[in-house]
N, C-alpha and C positions, 0 to 999 in steps of 0.2 A: 549509417555512418558515412565516412569518406570512402568512396568506392573508386576503384581504378578504372582505366579506360573502358574495360569490357562491362563494367557495372554489374559483373556477376561473380567474379572470383573474389574471395575475401582479401582485404588489405593485410599485408604483412606488417605486424607491429611488435615493437619491443616495449616491455613495461619497465618503468624506472621508479625507484622508491628510496627515499632517505630515511634511515632508521635512527631516530633521535631518542628512542625509548618512550615516545609519547603514546604509541599504540603497538600492537603485535604486528610488525611489518610483514612477516611471512604469511600470516592469516589474511592480512589486508590485500597483499598483492595477488594472492590466490583468488580472492573475491573479485579483484580488479580484472583478472583473466576471464572470470565468468562474465563480467560485464562486457569486456571486449568481444567475447564470442557471441554474446547477444546482439552486439552491434555490427556483426559480420566482419570481425577482424580475426586474422589467424596470428596467435601469439607465437613468435619464433624465438623469443628470448626474454629473460628477466634479469634486471640489475638492481641489487640492493647495496647502498653505501651506508656504512655506519659512521655517524659524525655527531658531535655534540649539539650542533645547531644547523639550521638551513642556511645556505649561502644567499644573501640578499640579492645578488645579481643573477646567479644561475641555478640556485636551489641545491645542486649537488657538487658544485665546484668545477671550475674550467678544466682542470687537469683530468678529472674523472670523465668529463664529457668528451675530451679528446680521445680517450680510450674507447668510449662508447661509439664514437664516430667510426673507428676502425671496425668494431663489431657490426655496425649497421651495414657497412660495405660487404662484409663477409656473408652476412645473413640475407642480404637483399631486401632489408626492411625499408619501408617508406613512411613510417609513422612511429612516433615515440609517445607513449602515454604515461604521464607522470601520476603517481598515486597521491597527489597533493593539489591544493588549490594554488595555481601560479598567478603571479601578477602579470600585467601587460609587458612590463619591462623584462621580466624573467623569460616569458615566451619568446619575445624578440631576440634576446641574447642567446638563448638555447638554440633557436633556429639558425642564428648566424654561425654558430659553431658546428652544429650537426648537419646543416644543409638539408633537412627533411622537415616535414610538418610535425608540429609538436602541439599536443592538447593535454588538458589535465583531467583528473578524475570527475570533477564537477561538469565540465564540458561534455564528457563521454556520457554521464548519467542523463544530462539534459537532452542529448542527441537520442538517447534510447527512449526517453519520455516522449519526445517529439514524434518519434516513429509510432509509438504505441497509443497515443491519445486519439480517440475516435469522436467523442462528444464535443459539442461546442465549449462546455465548461472546461473539459480536460485540455483542449487545445489552448484556450485562453490562459489557463493556469500555467502551462509549460511555457508559453511565450512570455508571460510576465516574469517568470523566473529567469528566462534567457536574457531578457532586456535588463533586468536588475543586476545580473551578473556581468553583463557586458559594459554597462555604464562606467564604473570605476576603472575598467581596464582599457579604455580608449586611449588615455593619455600615454600609456606606456608603449602604444604601437607606433608612435612617432610618425615618420614620413610615410609609413605604409598607408596612412589615411589621407594623404595629401593628393589632390588631383594633379598638382604640378610638380610634385617631388619634393616640396618643402623649400622655404627660402632662408636667407640669412636672418639670424635673430629669432624671436619667438612670435612675431606677428605677421609672418608670411602666410601664403595660401594654405599651408598645412595647418596652421593654427585656425584659420577661418573655417576650413572643412571640419576640424575637430569640434569647434564650438557648434557648428551647424548640426553635426552628428549628435552631439550631446543634447541640444534642444529637441531634435527629432525624437530621440529615445525617451526623454523626460515626458514629452507630449504623448508618446505611445503608451508609456507606463500609466499615465493619468487616465487614458482612455480604457486600458485593459482593467484598471482597478474599478473604474465606474461600471463597466460591463459585468465584472464579477460580483460587484456589490448588489447589482440587481438580481443576479442568479442566486446570490446568497439569501436575499429576501425571500425569493421564491422557495428556496429549499427550507428556510425556517418556517415559512407558511405551511408547507407540506408536513413538516415535523409536528407543528402545533395542531394541524388538522388530524393527523394520525393519533395524537394524544387524545384530542377531543372525541374522536370516534372510537377510542378504546382499542386501537390497533397495537398489538404487542410487537416489539422489534428486537431482533437479535443481530448484533453487528459482528461480522467475521473479520478478525484482525489477525496480524502476524507478519513474520518476516516474508520477504519476497520468495517465491518459489517453494513454499512449504506445502502448497496444495489447496489453497483457499478456493480458487475457482473450480478445481476438480470436485471439491466437497459440495460447492453450491450446484454444480452440474448434477452430481449424483443424487442430491436430495430433491432437486426441483426440476431437472431437465431444462435448466436455464439457457443452454447453448452458448455459454461463455467460453471464449478462447482459453484453452488450458494447455500450455506447453512447458517443457522442462527448461525454461529459460527465466532469467531474472526480469521482472516487470513485464510479464507476458500480457497483463491487463492493467489498465490504469483507471478506467471509468467505472463509476458505481453501477452495480447491478443489484436490483432487489426483486425477490420472489417470495410468495407466500406458500407456506406448507402447513399441513394439519398435524398436530401433536397427538399422542396416544390419548390424552385426556379430552380430546375433542376441540380444543382451542386452536385457533390459527395464529401463526407468528410470521412476521415479515423478516426474511433473512436478507441482510444487507452486506454485500461484499465491499471491502475498502481497498485502497492502494496498499501494495506491499511496502515493508520497511526494509532498511538497510543500514549498516554501520555508517557513520559519518555522512548521512544523507544531507546534501547541501541545504544550508540554512534557508536560502530563498525558496527552495523547492518545498521545504516543510511549510514555510509560511504560505506559499501559494496553494498548497493542498490542504491547509487547515480546515477550510470549510467542508472539504470531503471527509477528512478524518474525524470532524466533529460529529459525524453520524454515530461514532462510537459513544460520544458523551451523552447522546440523546437516547441511546438504546436502553432497554430493559434488562438485557443480559448480554455479555460479551463472550464470544467464542475465540479464545486465544489459541489459534492453530499453530502447532509446532511440528517440526520434522524429526520424528523419532529415529530416523536413519542417519541424521547428521551428527557428527562429532562436535559441531558448534551449537548444538540445540540450546544449551543453558545460556550461552552468551547472546544468541539470537533472541531468546526469551527476555533477557535483560533489556535489550534495545526496545522491545515492544513495551515492556512494563514501564520503562522510563518515559516513553512518549505518552502512554495512557495516563500517567500521573500528570504530565504537563497539560493534558487536555481536561483534567479534572474528573477522571473516571474512577477515582478511588473507592467510591461507595456503591458502584455498580457491580452486581454479582458477576463473577468470571468463571468460565469453564475452560480448563486446559485441555484442549483436544489434541491428543498425541496421534498424529497422522503418520502414514507410511509404515505401519507396523509390519507389513509384508516384507519390507526391505531392511528392517532394523536388525542389528546383530544381537542385541540383548534386550528384547521387549519386555522380558520378565523383570527387569530392574525397575520398572515403573509400576506402581501400584494404583489401582483405580479406587476412587472415592466419590463422594457426592459432587466434587468439583473437578475431577480428573477422569477422562474417558480415553481409552485406547481404540483407535479405528484404522481402517484402511479405505480411504475414499475411492482408490482405484478398483478395490475388490468389493466395495459396499459392505464391509464387515464392521461390526460394532455400532451400526446405526440405531438399532432398537434402543440400546442403553443411552446413546447420545440424545436421542429425542426425549426419553424419559428424564434424563438429567436436565434437559433445557426446561421441561415442564416444571420440575421441582425447584428450579432456580428463578422462575418467573414469578412476579407478584401474583397473589391469588385474585384474579379478576372474575373467575368463574370456576365452578366445580361440577364435574360429571356425576350425576346422581340417578338412582332408580327409585322412582316415586310411584305411589298408588294414590292417585288424585280422586277423591270422592266426586260423584256426579254433580253434587250441588256446589262444587268449587271448580267446575270445568273452565271457567274464565281464567283461572290461574295458569292453565296450559297456554292460553293465548298470550299472557304476559311473559312466559318463558320463551315462546317463539319470538316475541318482539325483542327481547333483550339477549337471548341466547340461541339455543338450537335444540330441536327435538329429533333424536335419531330413530326412535321406534316407539310405537304405541300399540297397546292391546287392550280390548274392552273386556273387563271382567265383571262379575256380579256386583262387587263392592266399589267399583270405579274404574278409571283408566290407568293401566300400568304404563308408565313411560320411562325411557332411557333418555336423559336429557342433559345438556350442558346448561347449568343454571347460573345466571349472573350473580355476582357477589351480593347485590342489593336484595336478592330474593332468597338467599340461602337460609337465613333464619326461619323464614316462613315455610320453606320447602322441607326443612328438617322435621316438621311436625307430620310430614306425609311419607317419610322414608319407608321403603318396602323392606320387610324383614327377610324376604327370600334370598 
């Protein structure tokens, strides 16, 4: 985020929120504090003003801002973060009153995303969201955009610079969208190839910081960054694991979700999140230790519905059972599993649950194959997998993963042992 001169110490920031009853302001500003901490800001104060509507010029009203200015001087704060999307005019007016740098919730989230993106696609998606967010706010910044400080009227050098900036941003947006379209085609090709090759996929979704990356690491040793911070990872990671029934499944980690995630950011990351829509099963990871678990789950469910994932089997993975106050309040069933990714507990049941919710593409079977049908073992190897074989007087005893196309024929050779 915005660092001070040492570029090491965190920036002292005050959080500001207007409570119109549109959302739970207390919960939202606490989440904003977590975001600020993730971006290396030290939150030294929080201000919530209750009013029926937002002030169109200054969001929370000039009088309240004058009071806030006095607080900033006392606290030594150098940044104010508003828990709303601000217009360019509002940012300019608020900064004129407070005489410190002002950013909004969306700018903060975009900043964190810019820090966290590692892959080419992730960086392009973040920049696209930033440019789309910046474009309509250029006009409100006024003379701040002028090379010469702005002239009399509306057609001076400030206006020229403004139009130049707008053209540059529009051109950049077009370029970024074209680049992402190519990457989207590549991703869609990869998905169709996985389907054609019969690769089973499980998408890991959930609110940010519920332990998705920790779970992926614990199951697959993927080496993905896992921190107790919001949006610790943004880029997709996929790893294959073997299930108890012998089948393999590709686990795909997706970007974390958050309340009021900026629209442009949701749109930019749609191609990433669409991995869930192409999955065979969805692992909806939830933080069992969080008092906000149910609300966070609602955010996830809503986005999954928007992506058209309604018909895909979902498993509610209740993580962090080691830190939960009342883990016994949740009951396990065929679609609910309690685990601790940190302590690797509950994994056996989780893997069985994944197996049970996946479509039957193959079945593990113990067969006694007569010697005159030995070629059938070759067909099993080609379509599935043979784990062990033993030569007996009546034929070959095999433990095998049999492809669904061969199951009917294999059932005539089931071993009764």
